[in-house]
PAZAPA-4460 file (N, C-alpha, C; in steps of 0.05 Angstrom, whole numbers, plus 32768, in hexadecimal, padded with zeros to 4 digits):
% residues 229
    n_x    n_y    n_z   ca_x   ca_y   ca_z    c_x    c_y    c_z   seq   type   mol
   8118   7DFE   8053   8113   7E18   8049   80F7   7E1C   803F     1      M     A
   80EB   7E07   8032   80CF   7E09   802A   80BD   7E03   8042     2      L     A
   80A9   7E14   8046   8096   7E10   805B   807A   7E0F   804F     3      K     A
   806A   7DFC   8058   804F   7DFA   804D   803E   7E10   8058     4      Q     A
   8030   7E1E   8046   8020   7E35   804D   8002   7E2F   804C     5      F     A
   7FFB   7E1A   803E   7FE0   7E11   803B   7FDF   7DF8   802A     6      G     A
   7FC8   7DEF   8022   7FC6   7DD8   8012   7FD2   7DDC   7FF7     7      Q     A
   7FE7   7DCD   7FF0   7FF5   7DCD   7FD7   8004   7DE8   7FD1     8      D     A
   800B   7DF6   7FE6   801B   7E0F   7FE3   8030   7E10   7FF8     9      I     A
   8049   7E17   7FF0   8060   7E1A   8002   806C   7E35   7FFD    10      W     A
   807A   7E3F   8011   8089   7E58   800E   80A6   7E54   8016    11      I     A
   80B7   7E65   800C   80D3   7E65   8013   80DC   7E82   8015    12      A     A
   80EA   7E89   802B   80F4   7EA4   802F   8112   7EA3   8027    13      D     A
   811A   7EB7   8017   8135   7EB9   800D   8145   7ECF   801B    14      G     A
   815C   7ED5   8010   816D   7EEA   801A   8161   7F05   8013    15      S     A
   8169   7F19   8022   8160   7F34   801D   816C   7F3F   8003    16      N     A
   815D   7F50   7FF6   8166   7F5E   7FDE   8168   7F7C   7FE4    17      V     A
   817E   7F88   7FDE   8182   7FA4   7FE4   817A   7FB5   7FCC    18      A     A
   8169   7FC9   7FD1   8160   7FDC   7FBD   8162   7FF8   7FC9    19      V     A
   8175   8008   7FBF   8179   8023   7FC9   817F   8023   7FE7    20      A     A
   818C   800E   7FF0   8193   800D   800C   817E   8001   801E    21      G     A
   8166   7FFB   8013   8151   7FEE   8021   8154   7FD0   801D    22      F     A
   8152   7FC1   8032   8155   7FA4   8030   813A   7F96   8031    23      H     A
   8132   7F8B   801B   8118   7F7F   8018   811A   7F61   801D    24      Y     A
   810B   7F55   802F   810A   7F38   8031   80FD   7F2D   8018    25      P     A
   8104   7F15   8010   80F9   7F09   7FF8   80EA   7EEF   7FFF    26      T     A
   80D6   7EE9   7FEF   80C6   7ED1   7FF4   80BB   7EC7   7FDA    27      R     A
   80BA   7EAD   7FD7   80AE   7EA0   7FC0   8099   7E8C   7FC9    28      M     A
   8089   7E83   7FB6   8075   7E6F   7FBC   8077   7E59   7FA7    29      A     A
   8071   7E41   7FB0   8070   7E2A   7F9E   8054   7E1D   7FA1    30      V     A
   8046   7E1B   7F8B   802B   7E10   7F8A   802C   7DF6   7F7A    31      I     A
   8022   7DE1   7F86   8021   7DC7   7F78   8006   7DC4   7F6A    32      K     A
   8006   7DC3   7F50   7FED   7DC0   7F41   7FE3   7DA4   7F41    33      L     A
   7FCB   7DA0   7F39   7FBE   7D85   7F3B   7FCC   7D70   7F2A    34      S     A
   7FDB   7D78   7F15   7FE9   7D65   7F05   8005   7D5E   7F11    35      D     A
   800B   7D6A   7F28   8025   7D64   7F35   803B   7D78   7F2E    36      G     A
   8036   7D89   7F1A   804A   7D9D   7F12   804A   7DB4   7F25    37      S     A
   8060   7DC4   7F24   8063   7DDA   7F37   8061   7DF5   7F2A    38      L     A
   8055   7E08   7F37   8051   7E24   7F30   8062   7E34   7F43    39      F     A
   8078   7E40   7F39   808B   7E4F   7F4A   8085   7E6D   7F47    40      I     A
   807D   7E79   7F5E   8075   7E96   7F5E   808C   7EA6   7F6A    41      W     A
   8094   7EBB   7F5C   80A9   7ECE   7F65   80C2   7EC0   7F70    42      S     A
   80D0   7EB2   7F5E   80E7   7EA2   7F67   80FD   7EB3   7F76    43      P     A
   8106   7EA8   7F8C   811C   7EB4   7F9B   8136   7EA7   7F91    44      I     A
   814D   7EAF   7F9D   8167   7EA4   7F95   8166   7E85   7F97    45      R     A
   816F   7E78   7F83   816E   7E5B   7F82   8187   7E4F   7F8D    46      L     A
   8185   7E42   7FA5   819B   7E35   7FB1   8199   7E17   7FAC    47      T     A
   81AE   7E08   7FB1   81AD   7DEB   7FAE   8198   7DDE   7FC0    48      D     A
   8196   7DE8   7FD9   8183   7DDD   7FEC   8166   7DE3   7FE3    49      D     A
   8161   7DFB   7FDA   8146   7E02   7FD1   813F   7DF2   7FB9    50      L     A
   8151   7DEE   7FA6   814B   7DDF   7F8F   8145   7DC2   7F96    51      R     A
   8153   7DB7   7FA9   814D   7D9B   7FB1   8131   7D99   7FBD    52      A     A
   8129   7DAC   7FCD   810F   7DAB   7FD9   80F9   7DAF   7FC4    53      E     A
   80FD   7DC1   7FB1   80EA   7DC6   7F9C   80E7   7DAC   7F8B    54      V     A
   80FD   7DA0   7F84   80FD   7D88   7F73   80EF   7D71   7F81    55      D     A
   80F0   7D71   7F9C   80E3   7D5B   7FAB   80C4   7D5E   7FAA    56      A     A
   80BB   7D76   7FA5   809E   7D7B   7FA3   8092   7D73   7F89    57      L     A
   80A1   7D76   7F73   8097   7D70   7F58   80A8   7D7D   7F43    58      G     A
   809D   7D7E   7F2B   80AB   7D88   7F13   80A4   7DA6   7F0F    59      S     A
   80B8   7DB7   7F0E   80B3   7DD3   7F09   80A9   7DD7   7EEC    60      V     A
   8090   7DE2   7EEA   8084   7DE5   7ED0   8080   7E03   7EC9    61      Q     A
   807A   7E13   7EDD   8074   7E2F   7ED8   8084   7E41   7EEC    62      H     A
   8091   7E55   7EE1   80A0   7E68   7EF2   8095   7E84   7EED    63      M     A
   808D   7E92   7F02   807D   7EAA   7EFF   808B   7EC2   7F0B    64      I     A
   808F   7ED6   7EFA   8097   7EF1   7F04   807E   7F01   7F07    65      A     A
   8075   7F07   7F1F   805B   7F14   7F23   8059   7F31   7F1B    66      P     A
   8070   7F3F   7F1B   8071   7F5A   7F11   808C   7F60   7F06    67      N     A
   808F   7F78   7EFA   80A8   7F7E   7EEC   80BF   7F85   7EFE    68      S     A
   80BB   7F85   7F19   80D0   7F8A   7F2C   80DC   7F71   7F37    69      L     A
   80CF   7F5A   7F33   80D9   7F41   7F3E   80E4   7F2F   7F28    70      H     A
   80FE   7F34   7F22   810A   7F26   7F0C   8127   7F1E   7F12    71      H     A
   8132   7F24   7F29   814E   7F21   7F2E   8158   7F04   7F2B    72      L     A
   8147   7EF1   7F32   8151   7ED5   7F33   8145   7EC4   7F1D    73      F     A
   8137   7ED0   7F0A   812A   7EC0   7EF5   813E   7EB2   7EE4    74      L     A
   8155   7EBE   7EDE   8169   7EB1   7ECD   8173   7E97   7ED8    75      G     A
   8179   7E97   7EF2   8184   7E7E   7EFE   816F   7E68   7EFF    76      E     A
   8156   7E70   7F03   8140   7E5C   7F03   813C   7E51   7EE7    77      W     A
   813E   7E63   7ED3   813B   7E5A   7EB7   8151   7E47   7EAF    78      Q     A
   8169   7E4C   7EB8   8180   7E3A   7EB2   817C   7E20   7EC0    79      R     A
   8171   7E20   7ED8   816E   7E07   7EE7   8156   7DF7   7EDD    80      A     A
   8142   7E04   7ED2   812A   7DF6   7EC8   8124   7E00   7EAC    81      Y     A
   8134   7DF9   7E98   8130   7E03   7E7D   8116   7DFA   7E70    82      P     A
   810B   7DE4   7E79   80F2   7DDA   7E6D   80D9   7DE7   7E78    83      A     A
   80DC   7DF6   7E8E   80C5   7E03   7E9A   80BD   7E1C   7E8A    84      A     A
   80A4   7E24   7E8C   809A   7E3C   7E7F   809E   7E54   7E90    85      T     A
   80AB   7E69   7E85   80B0   7E82   7E94   809B   7E97   7E8C    86      L     A
   808C   7EA0   7E9F   8076   7EB3   7E9A   807E   7ECF   7EA1    87      H     A
   8079   7EE2   7E8F   8081   7EFE   7E92   8068   7F0F   7E99    88      A     A
   806B   7F21   7EAD   8056   7F34   7EB3   8058   7F4C   7E9F    89      P     A
   8045   7F5D   7E9E   8047   7F75   7E8C   8060   7F85   7E93    90      P     A
   806E   7F8C   7E7E   8085   7F9E   7E81   80A0   7F91   7E84    91      G     A
   80A1   7F77   7E8C   80BA   7F6B   7E92   80CA   7F62   7E7A    92      L     A
   80BD   7F5B   7E64   80CB   7F53   7E4C   80DE   7F6A   7E43    93      R     A
   80D3   7F82   7E44   80E2   7F9A   7E3B   80FA   7F9F   7E4E    94      K     A
   80F5   7F9A   7E68   810A   7FA0   7E7C   8120   7F8B   7E7C    95      R     A
   8119   7F72   7E77   812C   7F5C   7E78   812D   7F4E   7E5C    96      R     A
   8139   7F5C   7E49   813C   7F51   7E2E   814F   7F39   7E2D    97      K     A
   815F   7F36   7E43   8172   7F20   7E44   8165   7F05   7E4C    98      D     A
   814C   7F06   7E54   813E   7EEE   7E5C   8129   7EE7   7E47    99      I     A
   8129   7ECD   7E40   8116   7EC3   7E2C   80FC   7EBA   7E3A   100      A     A
   80E8   7ECB   7E3B   80CF   7EC3   7E47   80BF   7EB3   7E33   101      F     A
   80AE   7EA1   7E3E   809E   7E90   7E2C   8083   7E9B   7E26   102      D     A
   8075   7EA6   7E3B   805A   7EB0   7E38   8056   7EC8   7E4A   103      V     A
   8041   7ED7   7E44   803B   7EEF   7E55   8023   7EE9   7E67   104      D     A
   8025   7EF3   7E7F   800E   7EF1   7E92   7FF8   7F03   7E89   105      L     A
   7FDF   7EF9   7E8B   7FC8   7F08   7E83   7FB6   7F0E   7E9B   106      K     A
   7F9F   7F1B   7E95   7F8B   7F1F   7EAA   7F7D   7F05   7EB2   107      D     A
   7F7C   7EF3   7EA0   7F6F   7ED9   7EA5   7F85   7EC4   7EA8   108      A     A
   7F80   7EB0   7EB8   7F94   7E9B   7EBD   7F99   7E8A   7EA5   109      P     A
   7FB1   7E7F   7EA4   7FB8   7E6C   7E8E   7FA7   7E53   7E91   110      S     A
   7FA2   7E46   7E7A   7F93   7E2D   7E7B   7FA2   7E18   7E8B   111      A     A
   7FBC   7E1B   7E8E   7FCB   7E07   7E9E   7FC4   7E07   7EBB   112      D     A
   7FBA   7E1D   7EC6   7FB3   7E1E   7EE2   7F98   7E2B   7EE8   113      W     A
   7F88   7E30   7ED4   7F6F   7E3F   7ED7   7F5C   7E34   7EEB   114      A     A
   7F5B   7E19   7EEE   7F49   7E0D   7F01   7F53   7E0F   7F1E   115      A     A
   7F6D   7E17   7F21   7F79   7E16   7F3C   7F83   7E31   7F46   116      E     A
   7F8A   7E43   7F33   7F95   7E5D   7F3A   7F88   7E72   7F29   117      I     A
   7F7C   7E86   7F35   7F71   7E9D   7F27   7F86   7EB3   7F27   118      D     A
   7F82   7EC7   7F16   7F95   7EDE   7F15   7F88   7EF6   7F09   119      Q     A
   7F94   7F0D   7F10   7F8B   7F27   7F04   7FA3   7F3A   7F05   120      I     A
   7FA6   7F49   7EEF   7FBB   7F5D   7EEE   7FB0   7F77   7EFA   121      A     A
   7FBD   7F82   7F0E   7FB5   7F9B   7F1A   7FC2   7FB2   7F0A   122      M     A
   7FB3   7FBD   7EF8   7FBE   7FD1   7EE5   7FBA   7FED   7EEF   123      R     A
   7FC6   8000   7EE1   7FC2   801C   7EE7   7FD8   8028   7EF8   124      G     A
   7FEE   8018   7EFE   8003   8022   7F0F   801C   8029   7EFF   125      N     A
   8028   8040   7F05   803F   8049   7EF6   8058   8039   7EFD   126      L     A
   8059   802D   7F14   8071   801E   7F1D   8072   8003   7F10   127      I     A
   805C   7FF4   7F12   805C   7FD9   7F07   803F   7FCF   7F05   128      T     A
   803A   7FBD   7EF3   8020   7FAF   7EF2   8024   7F94   7F00   129      T     A
   8018   7F90   7F16   801B   7F77   7F25   8005   7F64   7F1F   130      E     A
   800C   7F4B   7F1A   7FF8   7F36   7F17   7FF3   7F28   7F32   131      V     A
   7FDB   7F2A   7F3B   7FD3   7F1E   7F55   7FC6   7F03   7F50   132      V     A
   7FCE   7EF0   7F60   7FC4   7ED4   7F5C   7FB4   7ECB   7F74   133      F     A
   7FA2   7EB8   7F6F   7F92   7EAB   7F85   7F93   7E8D   7F81   134      F     A
   7F9F   7E80   7F95   7FA1   7E63   7F95   7F88   7E58   7FA3   135      H     A
   7F77   7E4C   7F94   7F5C   7E44   7F9D   7F5E   7E30   7FB4   136      V     A
   7F6E   7E1C   7FB1   7F6E   7E06   7FC5   7F76   7E0F   7FE1   137      R     A
   7F89   7E22   7FE3   7F92   7E2B   7FFD   7F85   7E45   8005   138      S     A
   7F75   7E51   7FF2   7F69   7E6B   7FF8   7F7D   7E82   7FFB   139      G     A
   7F93   7E80   7FEC   7FA9   7E93   7FF0   7FA9   7EA8   7FD9   140      T     A
   7FA9   7EC1   7FE0   7FAE   7ED7   7FCC   7FCC   7EDE   7FCD   141      V     A
   7FD8   7EDF   7FB6   7FF5   7EE5   7FB4   7FFA   7F00   7FA8   142      L     A
   8003   7F12   7FB9   800C   7F2D   7FB1   802A   7F2D   7FB0   143      F     A
   8036   7F40   7FA2   8053   7F42   7FA1   805D   7F5B   7FAE   144      T     A
   805A   7F73   7FA1   8063   7F8C   7FAC   804D   7F9F   7FB4   145      D     A
   8034   7F99   7FAC   801E   7FAB   7FB3   8017   7FAB   7FD0   146      L     A
   8020   7F96   7FDE   801D   7F94   7FFB   8039   7F8F   8006   147      L     A
   8042   7F9F   8019   805D   7F9C   8025   805D   7FA2   8042   148      Q     A
   8070   7F96   8050   8075   7F9C   806C   8092   7F95   8072   149      Q     A
   80A2   7FAA   8075   80BF   7FA6   807C   80C2   7FA6   809A   150      L     A
   80D5   7F96   80A4   80DA   7F96   80C1   80E5   7FB1   80CA   151      P     A
   80D8   7FBF   80DB   80E1   7FDA   80E3   80FC   7FD9   80F0   152      A     A
   8103   7FC4   80FE   811D   7FC1   810B   8134   7FBF   80F8   153      A     A
   812E   7FB9   80DE   8143   7FB6   80CB   814B   7FD0   80BE   154      S     A
   813D   7FE6   80C5   8142   8000   80B9   814B   8014   80CE   155      L     A
   815B   8027   80C6   8163   803C   80D9   8168   8056   80C9   156      S     A
   816A   806C   80D8   8170   8086   80CB   815A   808E   80B8   157      G     A
   8163   809B   80A2   8150   80A6   808F   8140   8090   8081   158      W     A
   814C   8078   807E   813D   8062   8071   8125   805A   8082   159      R     A
   8128   805A   809D   8112   8053   80AE   80FC   8068   80AB   160      A     A
   8103   8081   80A9   80EF   8096   80A5   80E0   8094   808B   161      I     A
   80F0   808F   8075   80E4   808C   805B   80D1   8074   805A   162      V     A
   80DA   805D   8066   80C9   8045   8066   80AF   8049   8076   163      A     A
   80B1   8058   808C   8099   805E   809C   8086   806F   808C   164      K     A
   8091   8084   807F   8080   8096   806F   8073   8087   8057   165      L     A
   8082   8073   804D   8078   8064   8037   8065   804D   803F   166      D     A
   805F   804C   8059   804C   8038   8064   8056   801C   8061   167      L     A
   8070   8018   8062   807C   7FFD   805F   8083   7FF0   8079   168      M     A
   8080   7FFD   8090   8089   7FF2   80AA   8072   7FF2   80BE   169      T     A
   805A   7FF1   80B5   8043   7FF2   80C7   803E   7FD7   80D5   170      G     A
   802A   7FD5   80E6   8024   7FBD   80F5   801A   7FA5   80E4   171      P     A
   8012   7FAB   80CB   8009   7F96   80B9   8011   7F9F   809D   172      E     A
   8012   7F8C   808A   8019   7F93   806E   8006   7FA8   8063   173      P     A
   8010   7FBA   8053   7FFF   7FCE   8046   800A   7FD5   802B   174      S     A
   7FFA   7FE4   801C   8003   7FEE   8001   8015   8006   8006   175      V     A
   802E   8004   7FFD   8040   801B   8001   8035   8035   7FF4   176      P     A
   803B   804B   8001   8031   8064   7FF7   8039   806A   7FDA   177      R     A
   8051   8062   7FD3   805B   8067   7FB7   804A   8058   7FA3   178      K     A
   8040   8040   7FAA   802F   8031   7F97   8014   803E   7F96   179      F     A
   800A   8048   7FAD   7FF0   8055   7FAD   7FF0   806D   7F9A   180      R     A
   8005   807D   7F9C   8007   8095   7F8C   800B   808E   7F6E   181      L     A
   8017   8077   7F69   801D   806F   7F4D   8004   8064   7F3F   182      A     A
   7FEE   805F   7F4D   7FD6   8056   7F3F   7FC8   806E   7F32   183      F     A
   7FD0   8073   7F19   7FC5   808A   7F0B   7FAA   8083   7EFE   184      V     A
   7FA5   8069   7EFB   7F8C   8060   7EF0   7F7E   8050   7F06   185      N     A
   7F71   805D   7F17   7F65   8050   7F2E   7F4D   803F   7F26   186      R     A
   7F40   8046   7F11   7F29   8036   7F08   7F33   801A   7F00   187      R     A
   7F49   8018   7EF2   7F54   7FFE   7EEB   7F5C   7FEE   7F04   188      A     A
   7F68   7FFC   7F17   7F70   7FEF   7F30   7F58   7FE5   7F3F   189      A     A
   7F43   7FF5   7F40   7F2B   7FED   7F4F   7F1D   7FD5   7F42   190      R     A
   7F1E   7FD4   7F27   7F12   7FBD   7F19   7F20   7FA4   7F21   191      N     A
   7F3B   7FA5   7F22   7F4A   7F8D   7F29   7F45   7F86   7F47   192      A     A
   7F44   7F9B   7F58   7F40   7F96   7F74   7F25   7F89   7F79   193      L     A
   7F11   7F91   7F6A   7EF7   7F85   7F6D   7EF8   7F67   7F69   194      Q     A
   7F07   7F5F   7F55   7F0A   7F42   7F50   7F19   7F35   7F67   195      R     A
   7F2E   7F42   7F71   7F3E   7F37   7F87   7F2D   7F33   7FA0   196      I     A
   7F1D   7F48   7FA6   7F0C   7F47   7FBF   7EF6   7F32   7FBD   197      L     A
   7EF0   7F2A   7FA5   7EDB   7F15   7FA1   7EE6   7EF9   7FA6   198      A     A
   7F00   7EF6   7FA6   7F0B   7EDB   7FAB   7F06   7ED3   7FC8   199      W     A
   7F00   7EBA   7FCD   7EFC   7EB1   7FE9   7F16   7EAD   7FF7   200      P     A
   7F23   7EC3   7FFD   7F3E   7EC2   8008   7F3F   7EBA   8025   201      A     A
   7F52   7EA9   802C   7F57   7EA1   8047   7F72   7EAB   8051   202      E     A
   7F85   7EAE   803E   7FA0   7EB7   8045   7FAA   7ECA   8030   203      R     A
   7FBD   7EDB   8038   7FCA   7EED   8025   7FE8   7EEA   8028   204      V     A
   7FF5   7EE6   8011   8012   7EE2   8011   801E   7EF9   8001   205      L     A
   8036   7F02   8009   8043   7F18   7FFA   8061   7F12   7FFA   206      M     A
   8070   7F1F   7FE8   808C   7F1B   7FE6   809C   7F28   7FFD   207      A     A
   8091   7F3F   8007   809F   7F4E   801B   808C   7F55   8032   208      H     A
   8089   7F43   8044   8077   7F49   805A   806C   7F30   8068   209      G     A
   8061   7F34   807F   8056   7F1E   808F   803C   7F14   8082   210      T     A
   803B   7EFA   807C   8022   7EEF   8070   800A   7EF3   8083   211      P     A
   7FF3   7EF6   8077   7FDA   7EF8   8085   7FCD   7EDD   8084   212      V     A
   7FC8   7ED1   809B   7FBE   7EB5   809B   7FA2   7EB2   80A6   213      E     A
   7F94   7EC8   80AA   7F78   7EC6   80B2   7F69   7EDF   80AB   214      S     A
   7F4F   7EDD   80A7   7F3E   7EF5   80A1   7F49   7F05   808A   215      D     A
   7F51   7EF7   8075   7F5F   7F03   805E   7F4E   7F18   8050   216      A     A
   7F34   7F12   804D   7F23   7F25   803F   7F21   7F40   804D   217      G     A
   7F1E   7F3F   8067   7F1D   7F58   8077   7F37   7F67   8074   218      T     A
   7F4E   7F58   8076   7F68   7F65   8073   7F6A   7F73   8058   219      F     A
   7F63   7F66   8042   7F66   7F71   8028   7F54   7F8A   8024   220      L     A
   7F3C   7F89   802F   7F2B   7FA1   802D   7F36   7FB8   803D   221      R     A
   7F43   7FB2   8053   7F50   7FC7   8063   7F69   7FD2   8055   222      R     A
   7F79   7FC0   804A   7F92   7FC8   803C   7F8D   7FD9   8024   223      A     A
   7F76   7FD5   8016   7F70   7FE4   7FFE   7F59   7FF7   8001   224      F     A
   7F53   7FFE   801A   7F3D   8010   8020   7F42   802C   8014   225      G     A
   7F5B   8034   8011   7F63   804E   8005   7F5B   804F   7FE8   226      W     A
   7F59   8037   7FDB   7F52   8036   7FBF   7F33   8035   7FBA   227      L     A
   7F26   8029   7FCD   7F09   8025   7FC9   7EF8   803A   7FD7   228      T     A
   7F04   8049   7FEA   7EF5   805D   7FF9   7EF0   8076   7FE9   229      G     A
***
C-alpha cells in the first residue's frame, strides 16, 4: 500500500470518501525525519495492513491534519498512536471538539521538523485555511484541497457537469472554482503563495489528484496564475 514518492517520503491511497454524492479519492503521505520518527500527513483510513507498513518504517511521532476538512480518520490514528503529537490546522479544534489536539499548526514550522519541512498557512479563504508543506529532501510540496483533480470517468449526470464547472476534472490538477471565489483576502493568499513559489519544488502532491512529478515550479505558477495575474 505504501509507495515511495521520493527520498524519505511515501504515499498511500485510501478508499474514496463521499461528500454530497461526489466520491473523492484519498491520499496520505509519510515522511521519515532524520531522527527516524515519522510525520503523517492527512491520514487516511487506518487498516491493519497500512499500520504494519507504517510501523515498519519507524515510530509515528507527528500526525497532521492539513486543513479543517481533513479530519475523518484522526480519531482512529490517535487511538492507535496515543503517544504521537496530533497537530490541528486553523479552525479544526472548534469543528472537532471530540478530538484532543496537542498543538496548533502555525505559519512557521515546528522546531521538531524545521530543518526538514517548511510550511505556510494559506489564509484568506472562507472555506478553510490550508497549511501547505514543503519536504526539502524530496523537493515535494504537499497540498490538500487547494489543488484537486477528480477522475472524470467516475462522475456522471449533473455531478459531472458541476465538477467540470468547478474545474475539478481538467487534464491536470487545478484550484477548484469554489476555492478561488472563497479567497476574500487575496493579499493574504498571495503572500503565502509567494513563499510557496520560492521553494525549490521538484514534485507536487495532493490529497485528491494526480501527483506532479516534474517541472513542479512551472506547474504551480500555472495553477495559481488566476491569483497572481
